[in-house]
C-alpha positions in Angstrom: 90.2 112.6 74.3 93.9 111.8 74.4 96.2 111.3 71.4 99.3 109.6 70.3 102.1 112.2 70.1 104.6 110.5 67.8 105.6 107.5 65.9 103.8 105.4 63.3 100.4 106.2 64.8 101.3 109.8 65.7 98.2 112.1 65.8 95.8 109.2 66.4 93.0 110.2 68.8 92.4 107.9 71.8 89.2 107.6 73.7 89.3 108.5 77.4 87.8 106.6 80.3 84.6 108.4 81.4 84.4 109.8 85.0 87.1 110.8 87.4 88.3 107.3 88.5 91.3 107.6 86.1 93.6 110.5 85.4 95.3 110.4 82.0 98.9 111.4 81.7 99.1 114.9 80.3 100.7 115.4 76.8 103.4 117.5 78.6 104.4 114.6 80.9 104.0 112.0 78.1 106.3 114.0 75.8 108.9 114.5 78.4 108.7 110.9 79.5 109.0 109.5 76.0 111.8 111.9 75.1 113.8 110.5 77.9 113.0 106.9 76.9 114.0 107.5 73.3 117.3 109.1 74.5 118.0 106.0 76.4 117.1 103.9 73.4 114.7 101.6 75.3 111.6 101.8 73.0 112.7 100.0 69.8 111.6 96.3 70.1 110.6 96.8 73.7 108.3 94.3 75.4 106.1 96.7 77.4 103.8 96.2 80.4 101.4 99.0 81.2 99.8 98.3 84.7 96.9 100.5 85.7 96.6 101.3 82.0 93.5 103.5 82.2 92.9 104.4 78.5 96.2 102.7 77.5 97.8 105.9 76.4 101.4 105.2 77.7 101.5 101.7 76.3 100.0 102.6 73.0 102.5 105.5 72.7 105.3 103.0 73.2 103.8 100.8 70.5 103.6 103.7 68.1 107.3 104.4 68.7 108.5 100.9 68.0 107.7 98.6 70.9 107.5 94.9 69.8 104.6 94.1 72.1 102.5 96.0 74.6 100.3 94.5 77.3 97.7 96.8 78.8 96.3 95.8 82.3 93.6 97.4 84.2 91.0 96.1 86.7 88.2 98.6 86.0 85.7 97.4 83.5 85.2 100.9 82.0 89.0 101.3 81.5 89.3 97.9 79.9 86.5 98.7 77.5 88.3 101.9 76.4 91.7 100.1 76.3 90.3 97.5 73.9 88.8 100.1 71.6 92.1 102.1 71.7 94.2 99.0 71.1 92.1 98.0 68.1 92.5 101.5 66.6 96.2 101.6 67.3 96.9 98.1 66.0 95.1 99.1 62.7 97.2 102.2 62.5 100.4 100.4 63.2 99.5 97.6 60.8 100.0 94.7 63.1 98.7 93.4 66.5 101.2 94.9 68.9 98.8 95.9 71.7 96.8 93.4 73.8 94.5 94.1 76.8 93.9 92.1 80.0 91.3 92.8 82.7 93.0 91.9 85.9 94.2 93.0 89.3 97.8 94.3 89.1 99.0 92.2 92.1 97.6 88.9 90.7 98.3 89.4 87.0 102.0 89.4 87.7 101.7 85.8 88.8 99.7 84.7 85.7 101.3 83.3 82.5 98.7 84.9 80.2 100.5 88.3 80.0 103.8 87.0 78.7 107.0 86.0 80.4 109.2 89.0 80.7 109.3 92.7 80.0 111.9 95.3 79.1 109.8 98.4 79.9 107.1 98.8 82.5 104.7 101.7 83.2 103.0 102.0 86.6 100.6 104.8 87.0 98.5 103.6 89.9 95.6 105.6 91.5 97.0 108.3 93.7 95.2 106.8 96.8 97.2 103.6 96.5 99.5 103.2 99.6 103.3 103.1 99.3 103.2 99.6 100.8 100.7 98.4 98.1 102.9 99.8 95.4 106.0 98.3 97.0 104.3 94.9 97.0 103.5 95.3 93.3 107.1 96.2 92.5 108.3 93.0 94.4 105.9 90.9 92.3 107.1 92.6 89.2 110.8 92.0 89.6 110.8 88.3 88.5 109.0 89.4 85.3 111.7 91.8 84.2 114.5 91.3 81.8 118.0 92.5 82.8 118.4 96.2 82.3 114.6 96.7 82.1 113.3 100.2 82.7 110.5 100.9 85.2 108.6 104.1 85.1 106.3 105.1 88.0 104.0 108.1 87.9 102.5 109.3 91.2 101.3 112.5 92.9 103.9 115.2 93.3 103.6 114.7 97.1 104.3 111.0 97.0 107.5 109.7 98.4 109.9 107.7 96.3 108.6 104.1 95.7 110.0 101.3 97.8 112.0 99.6 95.0 112.3 95.8 94.9 115.7 94.2 95.1 117.6 94.8 91.9 115.7 98.0 91.0 117.7 101.2 91.2 116.5 104.8 90.8 118.0 106.5 87.7 116.2 109.9 88.0 113.0 111.6 89.0 111.1 114.5 87.5 108.2 116.7 88.6 105.6 118.0 86.1 102.8 120.0 87.7 100.9 117.6 90.0 102.8 114.5 88.8 106.1 113.1 89.8 107.8 110.5 87.6 110.5 108.1 88.7 112.7 106.1 86.3 114.4 103.0 87.6 116.3 100.2 86.0 116.6 96.6 86.9 119.7 94.4 87.4 118.7 90.8 88.1 122.2 90.0 89.4 121.5 92.4 92.3 118.6 90.2 93.5 
């Protein structure tokens, strides 16, 4: 079981996806990640996309801390089922429907109109076996869906190289937490 750390729904328990196909972000990593995002003032009124959402923990944490809208996307049926349950619980705790869930492939969903038009904050926590080329392709497809000055957060294995950022994306910083490495980048559409 995961939990929401802070915000309107702080302390709320979240269901986890059964099995080992997903790896939830640890509380330690989540706390550090969100402390940084709050310091940069990117959470209030953010339009969030959480690709490879798993249980939806990162996106729902953003909703609890003031995001305007959160779209959770995962391809796995078990993950989507858990995301839907967690989104329902979170929306009730927040008092409005902030979180929505879509079952889709990350590459193709970025070309669909059903997820919204543009985002100011994106979480990508793909399966560790995903290749760097696959991740790079997703980042390329993501770029047209980003607002100027959007923040992109990528979580990978500690041993993974820096992602192949799309044009307009620039690395701000990276941090290592145990087995995880997290990259923070921003987007400048004028650089495309």
